[in-house]
VONU-639119 format. One record per residue (C-alpha): residue number from 1; residue in one letter; x, y, z negated. Coordinates in Angstrom, 3 decimals. Last residue first. Layout:
// residues N
resi / resn / xx / yy / zz
NUM / a / X / Y / Z .
...
// end
This chain:
// residues 87
resi / resn / xx / yy / zz
87 / f / -70.785 / -15.945 / 20.987 .
86 / g / -70.540 / -15.530 / 24.759 .
85 / y / -72.830 / -18.409 / 25.716 .
84 / s / -70.271 / -20.979 / 26.791 .
83 / h / -71.966 / -24.356 / 27.317 .
82 / n / -71.358 / -24.609 / 31.063 .
81 / h / -67.743 / -23.453 / 30.599 .
80 / f / -66.975 / -20.210 / 32.384 .
79 / k / -65.194 / -19.984 / 35.747 .
78 / p / -68.420 / -20.229 / 37.763 .
77 / e / -69.714 / -17.032 / 36.063 .
76 / c / -66.706 / -14.849 / 36.869 .
75 / i / -66.986 / -14.261 / 40.621 .
74 / p / -70.784 / -14.347 / 40.861 .
73 / e / -70.997 / -12.009 / 37.837 .
72 / l / -68.379 / -9.491 / 38.975 .
71 / v / -70.103 / -7.818 / 41.930 .
70 / q / -73.675 / -7.642 / 40.607 .
69 / l / -72.342 / -6.682 / 37.161 .
68 / i / -70.445 / -3.733 / 38.658 .
67 / c / -73.622 / -2.447 / 40.301 .
66 / q / -75.552 / -2.995 / 37.060 .
65 / q / -73.028 / -0.965 / 35.060 .
64 / v / -73.180 / 1.814 / 37.694 .
63 / l / -76.973 / 1.962 / 37.294 .
62 / r / -76.700 / 2.066 / 33.517 .
61 / d / -74.179 / 4.910 / 33.823 .
60 / w / -76.611 / 6.769 / 36.104 .
59 / i / -79.448 / 6.303 / 33.606 .
58 / c / -77.530 / 7.782 / 30.678 .
57 / p / -76.225 / 5.293 / 28.145 .
56 / i / -78.153 / 4.427 / 24.981 .
55 / g / -75.931 / 3.587 / 22.010 .
54 / l / -77.638 / 1.594 / 19.260 .
53 / p / -76.734 / 1.871 / 15.619 .
52 / r / -78.151 / -0.610 / 13.129 .
51 / k / -80.689 / 0.100 / 10.431 .
50 / k / -81.038 / -1.323 / 6.948 .
49 / d / -84.325 / -2.006 / 5.177 .
48 / s / -84.052 / -5.648 / 6.160 .
47 / g / -86.097 / -8.475 / 7.662 .
46 / p / -85.370 / -7.399 / 11.232 .
45 / k / -82.744 / -4.640 / 11.383 .
44 / p / -84.323 / -1.266 / 12.027 .
43 / i / -83.117 / 0.835 / 14.959 .
42 / y / -80.732 / 3.748 / 14.789 .
41 / v / -80.260 / 5.960 / 17.810 .
40 / r / -77.078 / 7.240 / 19.399 .
39 / r / -77.309 / 8.777 / 22.866 .
38 / v / -74.246 / 7.692 / 24.820 .
37 / s / -71.422 / 9.890 / 26.065 .
36 / k / -70.918 / 9.978 / 29.810 .
35 / p / -69.029 / 7.267 / 31.644 .
34 / k / -65.926 / 8.267 / 33.597 .
33 / y / -65.812 / 7.147 / 37.195 .
32 / d / -63.438 / 8.819 / 39.637 .
31 / a / -64.385 / 7.394 / 43.054 .
30 / l / -67.136 / 5.339 / 41.408 .
29 / m / -69.294 / 8.426 / 40.837 .
28 / e / -69.183 / 9.434 / 44.500 .
27 / r / -70.203 / 5.950 / 45.596 .
26 / v / -73.008 / 5.896 / 43.003 .
25 / t / -74.341 / 9.228 / 44.293 .
24 / n / -74.136 / 8.072 / 47.910 .
23 / i / -76.075 / 4.891 / 47.139 .
22 / v / -78.760 / 6.775 / 45.187 .
21 / t / -79.141 / 9.422 / 47.901 .
20 / e / -79.362 / 6.784 / 50.638 .
19 / d / -82.009 / 4.849 / 48.738 .
18 / t / -84.096 / 8.025 / 48.563 .
17 / l / -84.710 / 9.591 / 45.161 .
16 / e / -88.022 / 9.429 / 43.248 .
15 / k / -87.113 / 6.013 / 41.860 .
14 / i / -84.096 / 7.579 / 40.116 .
13 / d / -86.352 / 9.823 / 37.997 .
12 / d / -88.538 / 6.818 / 37.143 .
11 / i / -85.403 / 5.010 / 35.939 .
10 / t / -85.220 / 7.534 / 33.118 .
9 / k / -83.543 / 10.916 / 32.702 .
8 / g / -82.736 / 12.996 / 29.604 .
7 / d / -79.026 / 13.156 / 30.506 .
6 / t / -78.012 / 11.864 / 27.071 .
5 / g / -80.015 / 8.682 / 27.619 .
4 / k / -83.762 / 8.360 / 28.037 .
3 / t / -85.469 / 5.053 / 27.301 .
2 / n / -87.469 / 3.603 / 30.188 .
1 / s / -85.586 / 0.343 / 30.009 .
// end
């Protein structure tokens, strides 16, 4: 997503960095990782006048989340039932 988090950055800001810079930054973050606060926005619920809260993490936290997903998904996915959809 191109939505800015609390750091005001988007994926386009990360694209400007070299691969080596991104990798080194993630490595440094993972040594003592603490996610930053999320940016809270309220989006409308379909078919209702109500809104629901949505927390938007900063771009670096999203990147770390994806790195962790890439490691854990192939380990965990085969252990789940074929018809388990997380609901």
